[in-house]
One Martini backbone bead per residue (centre of mass of N, CA, C, O) as a GRO file, in nm:
protein
  361
    1MET     BB    1   9.448  11.199  12.350
    2VAL     BB    2   9.125  11.199  12.397
    3GLN     BB    3   8.950  11.391  12.618
    4THR     BB    4   8.673  11.471  12.793
    5ALA     BB    5   8.724  11.780  12.801
    6ASP     BB    6   8.703  11.823  12.488
    7LEU     BB    7   8.377  11.779  12.477
    8ALA     BB    8   8.285  12.071  12.575
    9ALA     BB    9   8.328  12.191  12.263
   10VAL     BB   10   8.031  12.213  12.168
   11PRO     BB   11   7.851  12.331  11.937
   12THR     BB   12   7.611  12.540  11.864
   13ALA     BB   13   7.359  12.636  11.663
   14ALA     BB   14   7.495  12.931  11.637
   15GLN     BB   15   7.779  12.749  11.553
   16SER     BB   16   7.779  12.657  11.279
   17PRO     BB   17   7.941  12.518  11.050
   18SER     BB   18   8.106  12.513  10.769
   19THR     BB   19   8.023  12.494  10.394
   20ALA     BB   20   8.307  12.591  10.231
   21TRP     BB   21   8.398  12.344  10.130
   22ARG     BB   22   8.641  12.179   9.900
   23GLU     BB   23   8.728  12.019   9.612
   24VAL     BB   24   9.037  11.914   9.433
   25VAL     BB   25   9.044  11.801   9.105
   26GLY     BB   26   9.238  11.632   8.910
   27ALA     BB   27   9.286  11.571   8.573
   28SER     BB   28   9.463  11.274   8.628
   29GLU     BB   29   9.335  11.083   8.846
   30ASP     BB   30   9.231  10.824   8.714
   31THR     BB   31   9.508  10.722   8.618
   32LEU     BB   32   9.648  10.724   8.893
   33PHE     BB   33   9.448  10.532   9.045
   34GLU     BB   34   9.478  10.287   8.860
   35GLY     BB   35   9.779  10.251   8.919
   36PHE     BB   36   9.748  10.212   9.220
   37ALA     BB   37   9.575   9.953   9.203
   38ARG     BB   38   9.783   9.779   9.052
   39GLU     BB   39   9.999   9.788   9.276
   40ILE     BB   40   9.832   9.656   9.498
   41MET     BB   41   9.775   9.388   9.349
   42ALA     BB   42  10.071   9.310   9.311
   43SER     BB   43  10.129   9.294   9.614
   44GLN     BB   44   9.929   9.072   9.683
   45ARG     BB   45  10.061   8.855   9.504
   46GLU     BB   46  10.343   8.868   9.632
   47VAL     BB   47  10.263   8.789   9.920
   48ALA     BB   48  10.134   8.517   9.849
   49ALA     BB   49  10.393   8.393   9.730
   50LYS     BB   50  10.585   8.427   9.978
   51THR     BB   51  10.370   8.286  10.193
   52ARG     BB   52  10.184   8.068  10.067
   53GLY     BB   53   9.906   8.213  10.050
   54PRO     BB   54   9.655   8.404  10.047
   55LEU     BB   55   9.474   8.653   9.942
   56ARG     BB   56   9.508   8.970  10.061
   57ARG     BB   57   9.508   9.255  10.170
   58GLY     BB   58   9.671   9.543  10.086
   59PHE     BB   59   9.583   9.619  10.378
   60HIS     BB   60   9.530   9.501  10.681
   61ALA     BB   61   9.585   9.178  10.709
   62LYS     BB   62   9.597   9.156  11.018
   63LEU     BB   63   9.412   8.986  11.246
   64HIS     BB   64   9.281   9.001  11.569
   65ALA     BB   65   8.958   9.073  11.554
   66GLY     BB   66   8.608   8.984  11.541
   67PHE     BB   67   8.282   9.152  11.583
   68VAL     BB   68   7.996   9.188  11.766
   69ALA     BB   69   7.804   9.495  11.792
   70GLU     BB   70   7.735   9.836  11.921
   71PHE     BB   71   7.584  10.142  11.778
   72GLN     BB   72   7.537  10.445  11.956
   73VAL     BB   73   7.332  10.703  11.914
   74LEU     BB   74   7.302  11.001  12.040
   75THR     BB   75   7.161  11.229  12.223
   76ASP     BB   76   7.153  11.569  12.186
   77LEU     BB   77   7.239  11.667  11.921
   78PRO     BB   78   7.336  11.874  11.711
   79ASP     BB   79   7.201  11.967  11.419
   80HIS     BB   80   7.483  11.936  11.249
   81ALA     BB   81   7.489  11.606  11.333
   82ARG     BB   82   7.194  11.525  11.192
   83PHE     BB   83   7.316  11.286  10.985
   84GLY     BB   84   7.238  11.010  10.872
   85VAL     BB   85   7.313  10.791  11.124
   86PHE     BB   86   7.272  11.069  11.317
   87GLY     BB   87   6.964  11.162  11.296
   88GLU     BB   88   6.902  10.946  11.532
   89PRO     BB   89   6.838  10.776  11.800
   90ARG     BB   90   7.029  10.464  11.803
   91VAL     BB   91   7.083  10.107  11.746
   92PHE     BB   92   7.342   9.942  11.585
   93PRO     BB   93   7.441   9.692  11.439
   94ALA     BB   94   7.782   9.547  11.445
   95LEU     BB   95   8.104   9.529  11.285
   96VAL     BB   96   8.440   9.442  11.399
   97ARG     BB   97   8.787   9.531  11.301
   98PHE     BB   98   9.108   9.435  11.399
   99SER     BB   99   9.439   9.570  11.294
  100ASN     BB  100   9.704   9.562  11.091
  101GLY     BB  101   9.864   9.758  10.822
  102GLU     BB  102  10.005   9.556  10.667
  103PRO     BB  103  10.019   9.329  10.391
  104ALA     BB  104  10.167   9.152  10.613
  105PRO     BB  105  10.211   8.941  10.857
  106ARG     BB  106  10.324   9.037  11.187
  107PRO     BB  107  10.456   9.102  11.457
  108ASP     BB  108  10.331   9.327  11.693
  109LYS     BB  109  10.612   9.482  11.748
  110HIS     BB  110  10.584   9.595  11.485
  111PRO     BB  111  10.601   9.896  11.330
  112GLU     BB  112  10.261  10.002  11.270
  113PRO     BB  113   9.970  10.033  11.173
  114ARG     BB  114   9.638  10.061  11.304
  115GLY     BB  115   9.297   9.914  11.298
  116VAL     BB  116   8.947  10.014  11.242
  117ALA     BB  117   8.640   9.845  11.152
  118ILE     BB  118   8.301   9.955  11.067
  119LYS     BB  119   7.978   9.781  11.045
  120LEU     BB  120   7.670   9.873  10.971
  121ILE     BB  121   7.330   9.763  11.041
  122GLY     BB  122   7.048   9.928  10.891
  123VAL     BB  123   7.128  10.108  10.634
  124HIS     BB  124   6.954  10.312  10.442
  125GLY     BB  125   7.011  10.364  10.120
  126PRO     BB  126   7.211  10.457   9.888
  127LYS     BB  127   7.510  10.345   9.763
  128LEU     BB  128   7.822  10.424   9.606
  129LEU     BB  129   7.884  10.143   9.520
  130PRO     BB  130   7.898   9.941   9.275
  131GLY     BB  131   7.666   9.674   9.353
  132GLN     BB  132   7.581   9.825   9.660
  133GLU     BB  133   7.322  10.008   9.669
  134ASP     BB  134   7.124   9.794   9.847
  135ALA     BB  135   7.265   9.803  10.092
  136ILE     BB  136   7.252   9.790  10.476
  137THR     BB  137   7.540   9.924  10.490
  138GLN     BB  138   7.811  10.090  10.691
  139ASP     BB  139   8.133  10.241  10.674
  140PHE     BB  140   8.420  10.269  10.911
  141LEU     BB  141   8.759  10.398  10.890
  142ALA     BB  142   9.058  10.354  11.104
  143THR     BB  143   9.375  10.494  11.221
  144SER     BB  144   9.701  10.450  11.358
  145HIS     BB  145   9.991  10.568  11.280
  146SER     BB  146   9.979  10.699  10.989
  147VAL     BB  147  10.097  10.759  10.677
  148THR     BB  148   9.867  10.947  10.580
  149SER     BB  149   9.939  11.171  10.814
  150THR     BB  150  10.227  11.255  10.651
  151VAL     BB  151  10.096  11.298  10.388
  152ARG     BB  152   9.937  11.502  10.141
  153ASN     BB  153   9.904  11.266   9.922
  154VAL     BB  154   9.892  11.008   9.694
  155GLU     BB  155  10.168  11.056   9.567
  156GLN     BB  156  10.328  11.037   9.834
  157PHE     BB  157  10.231  10.762   9.920
  158MET     BB  158  10.344  10.601   9.675
  159ALA     BB  159  10.635  10.694   9.708
  160PHE     BB  160  10.673  10.559   9.982
  161ILE     BB  161  10.605  10.266   9.910
  162ARG     BB  162  10.833  10.237   9.704
  163ALA     BB  163  11.076  10.323   9.887
  164SER     BB  164  11.024  10.099  10.124
  165ARG     BB  165  11.138   9.842   9.968
  166ASN     BB  166  11.423  10.007  10.025
  167ARG     BB  167  11.590  10.109  10.301
  168LEU     BB  168  11.872  10.202  10.184
  169THR     BB  169  11.716  10.397   9.945
  170MET     BB  170  11.475  10.561  10.054
  171LEU     BB  171  11.555  10.861  10.070
  172PHE     BB  172  11.642  10.896   9.776
  173THR     BB  173  11.380  10.802   9.638
  174LEU     BB  174  11.191  11.005   9.777
  175ALA     BB  175  11.340  11.268   9.695
  176ARG     BB  176  11.308  11.224   9.387
  177ALA     BB  177  10.986  11.235   9.402
  178VAL     BB  178  10.933  11.498   9.635
  179GLY     BB  179  11.178  11.597   9.762
  180ALA     BB  180  11.382  11.671  10.021
  181ARG     BB  181  11.197  11.823  10.217
  182GLU     BB  182  10.958  11.622  10.210
  183ALA     BB  183  11.113  11.369  10.288
  184PHE     BB  184  11.202  11.467  10.569
  185ARG     BB  185  10.921  11.525  10.677
  186ILE     BB  186  10.802  11.240  10.652
  187LEU     BB  187  11.020  11.082  10.814
  188ARG     BB  188  10.995  11.241  11.075
  189ALA     BB  189  10.696  11.174  11.123
  190LEU     BB  190  10.727  10.861  11.120
  191ILE     BB  191  10.912  10.829  11.361
  192SER     BB  192  10.701  10.953  11.570
  193THR     BB  193  10.430  10.781  11.483
  194VAL     BB  194  10.553  10.480  11.422
  195LEU     BB  195  10.847  10.388  11.516
  196LEU     BB  196  10.785  10.511  11.827
  197SER     BB  197  10.562  10.337  11.875
  198ARG     BB  198  10.376  10.184  12.172
  199VAL     BB  199  10.179   9.934  12.127
  200ARG     BB  200   9.962   9.756  12.383
  201SER     BB  201   9.656   9.844  12.286
  202MET     BB  202   9.360   9.859  12.111
  203ALA     BB  203   9.180   9.987  12.346
  204ARG     BB  204   9.400  10.253  12.371
  205GLU     BB  205   9.356  10.364  12.104
  206GLN     BB  206   9.376  10.615  11.842
  207PHE     BB  207   9.145  10.663  11.578
  208SER     BB  208   9.158  10.779  11.233
  209SER     BB  209   9.042  10.885  10.923
  210THR     BB  210   9.243  11.132  10.824
  211ALA     BB  211   9.015  11.166  10.625
  212PRO     BB  212   8.741  11.304  10.501
  213ILE     BB  213   8.384  11.350  10.542
  214LYS     BB  214   8.061  11.357  10.527
  215LEU     BB  215   7.793  11.559  10.704
  216GLY     BB  216   7.613  11.621  10.495
  217PRO     BB  217   7.705  11.956  10.437
  218TYR     BB  218   7.949  11.861  10.588
  219ALA     BB  219   8.284  11.838  10.721
  220VAL     BB  220   8.469  11.549  10.849
  221LYS     BB  221   8.635  11.404  11.116
  222PHE     BB  222   8.713  11.089  11.271
  223THR     BB  223   8.708  10.929  11.603
  224VAL     BB  224   8.847  10.644  11.780
  225CYS     BB  225   8.812  10.593  12.136
  226PRO     BB  226   8.849  10.560  12.452
  227ALA     BB  227   8.668  10.541  12.709
  228GLU     BB  228   8.592  10.639  12.996
  229GLY     BB  229   8.762  10.404  13.213
  230THR     BB  230   8.973  10.266  13.071
  231GLU     BB  231   9.192  10.041  13.124
  232PRO     BB  232   9.493   9.991  13.169
  233THR     BB  233   9.784   9.853  13.062
  234GLU     BB  234   9.931   9.562  13.100
  235ARG     BB  235  10.204   9.397  13.146
  236ARG     BB  236  10.352   9.207  12.869
  237PRO     BB  237  10.448   8.993  12.658
  238LEU     BB  238  10.595   9.019  12.322
  239THR     BB  239  10.426   8.857  12.139
  240PRO     BB  240  10.314   8.808  11.821
  241ASN     BB  241   9.991   8.826  11.969
  242PHE     BB  242   9.944   9.047  12.206
  243LEU     BB  243   9.695   9.211  12.110
  244ARG     BB  244   9.494   8.982  12.121
  245ASP     BB  245   9.547   8.892  12.412
  246GLU     BB  246   9.460   9.162  12.541
  247LEU     BB  247   9.172   9.159  12.438
  248ALA     BB  248   9.087   8.890  12.564
  249GLU     BB  249   9.129   8.972  12.859
  250ARG     BB  250   8.928   9.206  12.866
  251LEU     BB  251   8.668   9.044  12.755
  252ARG     BB  252   8.649   8.849  12.999
  253ARG     BB  253   8.565   9.090  13.204
  254ALA     BB  254   8.449   9.303  12.976
  255ASP     BB  255   8.345   9.546  12.814
  256LEU     BB  256   8.402   9.743  12.520
  257MET     BB  257   8.457  10.099  12.508
  258LEU     BB  258   8.379  10.344  12.252
  259ASP     BB  259   8.438  10.648  12.091
  260PHE     BB  260   8.258  10.876  11.864
  261LEU     BB  261   8.412  11.137  11.680
  262VAL     BB  262   8.396  11.483  11.563
  263GLN     BB  263   8.524  11.713  11.312
  264PHE     BB  264   8.481  12.029  11.189
  265TYR     BB  265   8.495  12.233  10.947
  266VAL     BB  266   8.652  12.561  10.907
  267ASP     BB  267   8.921  12.572  10.716
  268ASP     BB  268   9.192  12.543  10.494
  269THR     BB  269   9.404  12.560  10.731
  270ARG     BB  270   9.284  12.391  10.985
  271THR     BB  271   9.087  12.204  10.762
  272PRO     BB  272   9.187  12.031  10.527
  273ILE     BB  273   9.091  11.828  10.255
  274GLU     BB  274   9.365  11.742  10.075
  275ASP     BB  275   9.558  11.753  10.342
  276THR     BB  276   9.666  11.486  10.557
  277SER     BB  277   9.913  11.621  10.733
  278VAL     BB  278   9.687  11.783  10.880
  279ALA     BB  279   9.584  11.844  11.184
  280TRP     BB  280   9.296  11.911  11.314
  281ASP     BB  281   9.164  12.238  11.431
  282ALA     BB  282   8.910  12.106  11.630
  283PRO     BB  283   8.651  12.016  11.786
  284PHE     BB  284   8.506  11.763  11.973
  285VAL     BB  285   8.227  11.541  11.888
  286LYS     BB  286   8.009  11.338  12.044
  287VAL     BB  287   7.793  11.078  11.870
  288ALA     BB  288   7.907  10.790  11.978
  289LYS     BB  289   7.887  10.437  12.074
  290LEU     BB  290   8.098  10.147  12.127
  291ARG     BB  291   8.000   9.801  12.181
  292ILE     BB  292   8.186   9.524  12.311
  293PRO     BB  293   8.114   9.238  12.421
  294ASN     BB  294   8.177   9.016  12.629
  295CYS     BB  295   8.423   8.749  12.566
  296ASP     BB  296   8.552   8.448  12.404
  297LEU     BB  297   8.802   8.422  12.170
  298ASP     BB  298   8.829   8.086  12.202
  299HIS     BB  299   8.566   8.034  12.103
  300PRO     BB  300   8.441   7.885  11.831
  301LEU     BB  301   8.224   8.100  11.755
  302THR     BB  302   8.405   8.351  11.781
  303ARG     BB  303   8.610   8.259  11.570
  304ALA     BB  304   8.407   8.235  11.335
  305ILE     BB  305   8.319   8.530  11.332
  306SER     BB  306   8.598   8.648  11.282
  307GLU     BB  307   8.640   8.509  11.006
  308GLU     BB  308   8.391   8.633  10.869
  309VAL     BB  309   8.475   8.928  10.899
  310ASP     BB  310   8.746   8.893  10.735
  311ARG     BB  311   8.585   8.833  10.454
  312LEU     BB  312   8.514   9.107  10.436
  313SER     BB  313   8.437   9.429  10.321
  314PHE     BB  314   8.612   9.747  10.366
  315SER     BB  315   8.487  10.085  10.296
  316PRO     BB  316   8.457  10.429  10.275
  317TRP     BB  317   8.251  10.387  10.012
  318HIS     BB  318   8.056  10.235  10.205
  319ALA     BB  319   7.808  10.469  10.146
  320THR     BB  320   7.643  10.742  10.181
  321GLU     BB  321   7.613  11.066  10.085
  322ASP     BB  322   7.632  11.176  10.387
  323HIS     BB  323   7.936  10.992  10.382
  324ARG     BB  324   8.123  11.104  10.178
  325PRO     BB  325   8.422  11.101  10.067
  326LEU     BB  326   8.720  11.316  10.091
  327GLY     BB  327   8.958  11.362   9.878
  328ASN     BB  328   9.231  11.215   9.723
  329ILE     BB  329   9.270  10.972   9.906
  330MET     BB  330   8.973  10.879   9.887
  331ARG     BB  331   8.954  10.857   9.578
  332ALA     BB  332   9.170  10.634   9.563
  333ARG     BB  333   9.027  10.423   9.745
  334ARG     BB  334   8.797  10.352   9.564
  335VAL     BB  335   8.968  10.200   9.355
  336ALA     BB  336   9.154  10.017   9.533
  337TYR     BB  337   8.947   9.868   9.714
  338GLN     BB  338   8.778   9.740   9.491
  339ALA     BB  339   9.006   9.579   9.357
  340SER     BB  340   9.110   9.425   9.608
  341SER     BB  341   8.844   9.284   9.687
  342ALA     BB  342   8.795   9.134   9.418
  343LEU     BB  343   9.058   8.966   9.415
  344ARG     BB  344   8.974   8.810   9.706
  345HIS     BB  345   8.676   8.739   9.730
  346HIS     BB  346   8.460   8.858   9.899
  347SER     BB  347   8.208   8.883  10.091
  348PRO     BB  348   7.902   8.957  10.124
  349GLU     BB  349   7.679   9.158  10.234
  350PRO     BB  350   7.509   9.186  10.504
  351THR     BB  351   7.161   9.173  10.623
  352ASP     BB  352   7.237   9.044  10.904
  353LEU     BB  353   7.342   8.875  11.183
  354ARG     BB  354   7.254   8.594  11.081
  355HIS     BB  355   7.454   8.574  10.857
  356ILE     BB  356   7.703   8.540  11.039
  357GLU     BB  357   7.605   8.310  11.227
  358LEU     BB  358   7.544   8.100  11.001
  359GLN     BB  359   7.831   8.101  10.870
  360SER     BB  360   7.965   8.007  11.165
  361THR     BB  361   7.806   7.709  11.206
   0.00000   0.00000   0.00000
């Protein structure tokens, strides 16, 4: 977990990060990514048929809660951090969604990635996704204990997804796709990061973008983590929805505060753009704070807002050029997320918070 002491290593203007990062785009990526999107949509239909429920997200299907929040860009940021939404100190209205990572809802004790999605409102400038160019929203997505952080690229990610459909033959299937050495490396990393994870509170998790994005001319990864002073998690029964229950208990008492930090690209070895299996070795720079006001998650209006947030689409590519996603995992997400969102007929982008509140009343 990121500690406050880590934040002391903020680069000075004289130590501006490198802009020598570069993407390496494969010749057949478009075909690969379209196939990836078709597999995700087929999985969505399969889950809907098995559960006899609606078409859900391709991943992060289970909602814990959705919130109206505030995203505060800090003052006195170094010059190299002042791009895009971080260009000047201000407070953005925001919508926040906490989720589990699997394509189908499962009890919270099941080991799987957890996620947080943040949608800022009031971000002007052209957006990257076709059909959403004029939207005034900007998304940031992050996960904890992610499969993406154990694989090197989208080919390995899809090989793992296919192999995991049959746990008995998983190792053999994965080894045949990526080689024995890589299969053992991926599974060993997954055991330590996902299967052995003991998530007891979404408020205490550390979420990472896993893959980089632009910050103006620079490349960064971002992290969302508990602010200093966040109360420890109390022991509680592991009911099917204990993560939502724990959030509800916290928010009845006080606001929930989270920090938003970035790591800047250093070089291809310490901070690779295309290989998501490498944890970046670079200082953390705190650039913003996220505040979720205390509330009653069981109040009818709060529940309605949560449901409205769940109907929205969140994509790392719903962004301005200053925050364009980077690397092959992100390039694959552009195709897959757009297809997945269209399949389940997501709600349109909000124009302000009144949009959410009116839809919820």
